[in-house]
N, C-alpha and C positions, 0 to 999 in steps of 0.2 A: 504493500500500500504506500501511497504518497501522502504524508501527513504534514500539514502546516503547523508551525508553532508561532503564534502571533502575539507579540509582546509589546507592552508599553516600555518605553525607554526611560521612564521616570526613575532616575537613580541607579539603574542597572540591576537592582535586586530582582526584578521580574524576569529579566533575561537570564541572570545567573542561575536561578532555581530551575528555570525551564530547560537549561542546558542538561540538567540531570535527566529530565524527561526525554530530551532528544537523544541522549546517549543510550537510554534504555530502548527506545524505539529502533535505533540503529542496531543495537545488539540483537534485537528480535528479527532483524532482516528487512526493516522498512526504510524507505527514503524519507528524509526530513527537509522541509523548506522552512528556514527560520526567517521570519519577517519582523523587522524591528529597526528603529533609528539608532540603536546602540552601535558604536563603531565596530566594524568587522575585526579589526586588529585586536580588540579587547575580548572578542568572543572566543577565539581559538577553537573553533568548531572542527570536528573531524572531516575526513574526505567525503563522507556520505551525507553531510549536512550542507545544503545549499543556503547561502546567506543572501537575503534580499534586503537591501537598505531602504527602508521606507518608514516615514512617520505615520504611526497608526493612531495614537492618541497623544494627549499632552500631559496627563496627570495634573500636577500643579506646577505652574511656572515658578522657578526659584532662581535667585541669584547665586545661592550656594545651598549646601545640604540642610541648613537650619533657617533659611529665610524665604518665606513665601511671597508671591506677587499675584494677588487674585485678579487685578485688572488686566494684567498681561495674559492670565489664564483664560479670561473670557474671549479675547480675540483669537487665541490659539485654538480654543475649543471649537468656535464657530467655523474656523478654517478647516479643522479636522472633519467636522460634520459634512462640509462641502466636498470632501474627497472620498466619501464612502463608496459611491458608484465606481469610481476609478479603482479603488482597492478591491471591490467585488470582482471586477474583470480580471485582476491579477490572481484571484483565488480559484477561478474556474479550473476544473481538472484535478483539484485536490480531492482525496477520498474522505478526509476528515481534518479537523483542526483542534488544537488546544489554544485557547485564547486567555492570556494573562495580562490584565483583566479588562482589556480595552472594550468599552461598549460599542465604539465605532467598528471595531474588528468583529464583534459578534453580529452586528447588523449587516456588515458586509458579507459574512458567511451566509446569513439567511438569504440575502438577495442573490448570492451566487449558488445557492442550493448545496452548500457544504455543511455536513453535520458538525456542529461545534460544541466543544466542552469548555465551559468557563472554569478557570482555576485561579484562586487567590485567597489571601487571608483577610481581605476587605474588598469592597467594590467602590468604584468612583462615585456612584450615586450617594452612597452613605457618607463619603468624604465631602462631596460638593454641598450637600444640604446643611453641613455644619459651617459653611461660609456664607454670609449674607449676600455677597456679590455673585455667588455661584449657584445658590440653591434652586433657582428657576430651571436649571438644566437637569436636575435629578429625576423628575418624572419621565422625561424622554428616555433617559438611560434605562430606567426600570422597564419601560415598554420594550426596549431592545433586549433586556435580560429575559423576558418572559418566555421566549421561544426555546430556551436552551437549558439543559441540565448543567449542574455546577458541582465542583468539589471544593470544599472550604478547608483551607490550611489553618493551622494554629501555631502561635497565638494570633488572635485578631478578633474583631467583632462579629465575624461571620459574613454571610452573603445574603443579599436581599433581592426579592423580585424574580428569582429564577424558577423554572419549571419544577426542578427538584434540586436538593442539595445533599451531598454525601460528605461526611466529615473525613478528613485525613489526619490521623493522630500523630504521625511522626514527621520530622523535618524534611522538607523537599530541598535537597542540596546535593551538590557533587561531593563525593568522597575522594580525596587526593592523597597520594604519598607525600609526606612533608619534604619541602626543600628548605634547608637551613642555610641562611646567609651567614657565614661564619663571622662573628663579631670579634673584636679584640678580646684577649683572655680576661675572663671575669665580667664581661658585659652581658646584659640581657638585650634581646631583640624585641622591639615594640613596632608592630605594623600599624601604619596610619591608614584608615579606611573610611573615607567619606563618599564613596561611590562615584557615580558619573557626574555628580553636581559639585564635588570638591568642597573645600572650605576656604573662605576668603581669609587673606592675611595669614596663611598657614605657618610661614616661617616665624611670625611673631607669636603664634599660639603654641609652638613646640619649644618648651624651655630646654636648656642644656642641663641634663641630669647626669651626675657622675655614674658611670657604669651602664648607661643606656645608649643603644644604637637605634635610631629611628629608621624604619623602612618606609619609603614613599613610592607610590606607583602611579601610572597614568590613570585618569586624565590630569591629575595634579602635575604641575610643571616641576622641573628640576630646581632644587634648592642647594646652593653651594655652601655647605657647612660640614665640618669634619665629622660631626655626630649624626649626619643624615645621609643615608645611602639610597640612591634612586635605582629602582629595579623595573625594567620594562620587557624582560624576556622570560619571565616565569609566570605560569598561570596563577591567578590570584588564590584559588583554593589551596594550592600547594604552598604558597608563601604563608598563608594563614595557618595551615597545619604545622609549619615549622617555626612559628613565632612563639615567644614566651607570653605575649600579651597583645591585644588589639585595641588601639584607641579609635573610637568610632562614634557614630550617633545611632539611636535606636532605628533599626531597619530589619525587616524579616530576613533578607538575604544573608547579611553578615552574621546575624544571630543563628540562623539555621546551619551555616557552615561551621561556626564555632561549636555548636552543639554536637555535630557529627564528628568534629576533630578533637573535641575535649580541650578547647583553648579558652582562656579567660578574656573577658571584655572589660573595658573601662570607657564610659560614654559621656559625651557632651549633649546637653539637652537639645531637643529638636523643635524649637519654636512651639507653635500651637497645632502642629499636624496631628489630627485626631487619632491616628493609629498608634502613636508613640506609647501611650499609657499601657496598652495591652502587652507590648513588647517589654517595657520596663519592669512590669510585674514578674515576668519570667526571668529576666536578667537578674533582678534582685534575688529571686529564689535560688538561682544557681551560683550566687556569690559574687556576681559582677558588681562593679562600683561606679556610681555617678561621679563626675569630675568635680562639680562645684566650682569655686573660685580659684582653686590652686591645682593646676594640672600636675605639677611636679609631685606634690604630696599624694594626690590620688594615684598616680602611676606607681610611685614607690610602695604605697600600701597594697595596691593590686598585685604587684610582682611578688610580694611576700606571702600571698595567699596560695593555698593548694590549687592545682588545676581541677576543674570539674570533670566528672566522668564523661567519656564519649557516649553518645546516644546512637543506638542502632536505628536504622530507618528502612522502611519498605515503600516510602511515598512515591518514588519515581516509578516503581513497578505498578503501583495501584493506579497512578494517573495514566501511564501508558496503556494498561489493560482497559481502562475505562474509555479512553478515546478510540481505541481500536474496536471495542464492542459497539460504541455509538456509531462509528463509521460503517461497520458491517450491517447494523440495523437500518441505517439510512439507505444503504445500497439495496437491501431487501425491499424496503418500502418503495423505492423508485421502480424496481423491477415489477412489483405487484401492481403498482399504479398504472 
């Protein structure tokens, strides 16, 4: 089968977790078309994954990972709605699709006659209705949800408006062999992970801490400082698995990969984004630390804590099986009709 994986590029967490699904589909002998605005160089997909660079939806427009811009979001959302028919043409010929969690992608699948399975730990209708400037768009999103089944990841508020919802209890994330960037003797490695949106003034936010080597990856730019090492040739999950600690913001992707790898997190608050509280609850329960006003003190406290246990997961297998079953059912309905 030829399966589309249609992802929001908001922060790259949506793409990161669905790469686990793509890998499982390929392992089972299927072809995958990954459709997203995330840069192909960051995806590092295998040979049997075709990457199509296309903006599917917009999420929330942000100047960095912790700063939202709702007025810019309005304009971007209206433009995305205007591209649905164009996207639908691109999708014709697919046997099925996983959509994370773009409502425009779901509607494009419906118009193209492609059986679609929505996957996410929240949906954008739930997010938009929590912002005064965006709430008017939520009812349209839920109309586009209604034709499709969904799988709800955890932690999160769940999914709303779908034909059916099945819970996925374990993290959807890639498992990678750790790659250790060898620090000077006696140093700890702290990976800086603020996703596709980065963090403004990062060099000013990373204090020089005795015994700490910071790892920075794209899309953050290079920072010339002796205690900061820039890495652009190692897949992110492998870097995370080899780090002693990750400095991040609350996001499903980095949390899920840390759970699977058994790596500690230390996080900076994420503005008013409504998903954050659900993630922070799980992060606190596993012993991760919020930063507060003093990054240096928080990082040193976190490094002294024991690592959390790694979490076993079957999520990618469950999602792959569900989208294949949905695609097969759709094909049978078309033949019988």
